[in-house]
N, C-alpha and C positions, 0 to 999 in steps of 0.2 A: 581417553582425554578429550576434553571438548576442542573443536577446531578453531578456538580463539582465546585470546588473553583477555582477563578482566581485572581492571584496577579501580579502587574505589579510593574515595577521599574520606579522612576521619575528621574530627571536629577540629583539629589543628590545621585542617586544610593541606596536610602533608599527603603525598602519594605513597600508598602501601598496597601490596599485592593481596588478593583475596585467595584462599581463607586466611585466617590469622589476623583479621582487622581488629584493631582496638578502637573503641569508641563508636560513636554513632554514625551511620551511613548518611553522607550529605550529598554524593555525587559518585559518577562512575564514568569509565571510559572503556571502550571496546577496541580492540585492534585485531585484525584478521592474521592468522598464521599465513605467511607468504612463503611461496617456494624458494628454496635457497639460490636458484639460478635467477631470481628477479633483481633487477638492478637498482630498485628504488625501495626505500623504506616505506612502510604503511603508515598513513596518518591515522591518528586516534580520533574516534567520534566520542567527544566528551559531553557530558550533560550535567548541569548544576540542579541537583533535585529540589533545592530550596526554592527555585523559581520555575519549577516543572509542574506539568499537569499530572493529574492521577494516572493517566495513560502511561507516562513516562516512569513514574514510580513503579508501576506494574512491570514494565519492560526491565527496569533494574533489577526488581526482586526475581524475574525469570531468568536473566542472565547470570546473577549470582548463584541462583539455585542450580542452573546447568553446570557452572563451575565447580559445584559441589557434587555433581554426579547425577543430578535429576534429569529425567527425560527431555530431549529436545522437543519443545511445542510445536515445531516446525519440521517434522522428520524428513529424513533424506528420501524416503519413499515418494514425496511428493515431486522430487525432482526428476526430470527425464535423464539429465546428466548430472553427476556430482564430481566436478572437478575443478581445479584452481584456475584463476584468471590467465595464467601463462599457458595452460593447456587449451583453455578456449581460443586464445590468440594463435597457437600452434595448429589447432585443428582448422580453424576457419581461415587462416591466412589474413589477419586484418590489415587493411591498408587504407589509405586516404586520410584526410583531416579528421572527419567524424570518428573513425575508427582508431586513430592515434590518441584522440582526446579522451574517449571514454571507454571504461571497462564494462559498463552496464547501464542500460536504461530500464527503468521500472515504470510500468503503466498501470493506472487505475483502469477499469474496463467501462462501466457506464458512463457515457458522456465524454470519454476520451478515445476508446476504440469503436465502441457501439453507441449509436444515438438512440438510447433506450431510458433516458432519464424522464422524460415526459410520460412514456409508456408506463413506468413504474409509478409516477405520481398519479396518473389517472387510476391506476390499479388500486392503490391506497385509498383514493378518495371513493371508488366504487364500494368498497368494504364498508364505508360510512354513509352510504346513500340514504339509509333510513334516518340519519341524523339531521338531514336537510342541506341545502345549497351553502348556507354560511359556514357550517362545520367543514364541508367538502372544500371550500375555497381555503380555509384555514389550513387544512390537511395538506392541500397542494403547495401552499406557500411555505410551510414547514418542511417539506420534503425538498423543495427547491433550494431553501437556505441551509439544509443540513445534509448535503450529499455525503457519501461515504461512510455513512452510519449503518451498522448491521440492522436489519429490518426488525428484529425483535426488540431491539432497544428503541428503535424509532416508533413501533406501534405502542410500546409501553409509555412513551413520551406523549404521544396522541391522547391516550387514555388519560393520563395524568395531568398534563399541562394543557391540553385543549378542552377536553370534556370534564376535567376536574373531578375524576372518579378513581377510586382504588383500582389498582391492577390485579385482575383475576387471571391468575397463570393459567387456568384451563381455557378460558375465552381466549387468551393471548396464543395458546397452543393452536387453537382452531383457526385464528385468524392468520397466523404464520403460514399454516398449511394451506389455507385458502388462497393466500397470496402467491406461495410457490406454485401451486396448481394452475393459477390463471396466468402467471407471467413467464414461465420457463420457455415454452414454445414460442411465444410472442417475441422474447428476446433473441432467440435462435434465429428467428426470421426477420429481425429488425435490420434498418439499414446501418451501414457503418459511419463513422465519423469520416468525412472526406479525406483522403490521403493515407488511410489506415492500411489498406491492402498494400499500396505501393511502398510504403515505408517498411512495412514488415518483410515483403519479398526482397527488398534491397538490402536491408541491413540486419536480417535475421542471423544471429550468432556473431555479428560483426558490427557493433559489440553484443554481448550477451544481453538478451531481453527477458523480462520477467512480467507477469501479471500479479498484481496485489489487489484484490477486490474485497469489498464488504459483503458480497453474495456468499452465502453458504458454500463451504468449500467443495463439497461433492457436486453440488449443483453448477458451480463455476467450471469445474472439470469438464461436466457433461456439455455445458454450452460452447466452451472453447472447442471441444471435439467435434460437436455437430456443425459449428461454424467454420471448420476445417482450419482452425488457427494453432492447434496444439504444437505442431512441428515447428512453428515460428519462435517458440519460447523455450528457454532452458527449463523453466518451470512455471506452473500456473497455481496461484494461491488464493483461496477464498478465506472467509472467517469462521471460527476463531482460528488463531490469535488476532490481536489487532494489527493494523497495517504496520505500525512502528516495531512491534515485536517481529513480525515476519521480515520486514526489511533488515533489521538488526541481524537476525539469524542468516540470512542470505549473504550480507556482507561478510560475516564471519565465516560461513561455510566455504565460500568460493574465493576467499582472500582478496576481496575487492577493497580497493581504497575509497573511502567516502567522497574524497574530492574528485574522484573519477567516475561517480554514479550520479545520474540524473533521474528525478522523479517526475513523471509527467501525470498530473491530475487536474480535476475540476472542482475539488471540494476542500473545505477548510481542513478536514482530517487528512487529506493528502498533503496539504502544505504543512500542517503541524508534524506530521511523521517526518517529512523530509528535513525540516527545520531542526528537529530534536535530534537528528542523526547527522547534522551537518552535510546533508545532500544537496546538490543543486536542484532548483525546482523550475518547471515550466508548467504555467497554468494555462488551461484550456477555456476559453470564453464560451457562453452558451450562444444561442442562435440569435439573441438580441443583444449580443456584445457584452453582457454582464458577466462579472466575476466576483467572488467573495474575498479576494486577497488583497494585502495591504497595497498601498501605493508604491509604485516602483517595482512590483513583481513582474518579471517578464511573462507575457501571456501571448497566446496565439489563437486565431480564429478556428483552425482545425489542423490535421496532421500534415497538410501540405505545407504548412510553414515550419514544421519541427525541425528538418535538417538545418535550416537557416538559424533557428532559435538556438539549437545546440551548438552551432559554430560560433555564436555570439558569447557563449558562457565561458 
């Protein structure tokens, strides 16, 4: 049995359990299975698919497939620990305002924990050195404005949208491999975002911490291990699946209430994933104070400000 309940809305906008749904799927909601000794009911993460992105329609399809017995796209083997929130609380003895308010904090990696965004932007630009400086500047700008996107998808968009040429899958394979070879060791050695080490040391497990990155999964695991970060997190996740899919599975698997989960990110994809699942969001501004989020979004300069930001939510 899947470790979560799935409900969907039919055309009459009535709630009905899945399977056995009559009519066209227009929305869905997920609720984690919460231990019997927990004194609060879980909140539902609800999504109206009529106004949702293609990303969230894929999340819905994946959740419904899992409810019918399909494999979990975010397998439990990715977790160092697989236990409910109540067990996390019991193991780590959560106390203090921050620990009482939050069940979990989800972090993006590049630009949030590690100051690696510019490094990756320059690596993308280097792959196009033969195209000239104007193309390289366009590559850098696209990377800056589209953080959180898997590199293969980003490279395909460079080819199609900036250079105006058909995507050659074999060429794309070579570029992805070249990017990975150039960037992994550099990211391992890259400076942290100020405050990251202190926050993780102080709060690891209290609340539960997770990484969800667009970096390929196995590469993300190696980077976290080499940077000595793995033990600070319940689990570390790269792509695929998407950030929203991974976050939905973690909420379900660990019995987390969406209103007690915060997502810390620096990219529109992070904000979109948090918003789609009704999670709280804290944005991290870049070194120039810029961010891509809507007016009114709570943002911080670096992780030294994160405890205060979380206390405000």
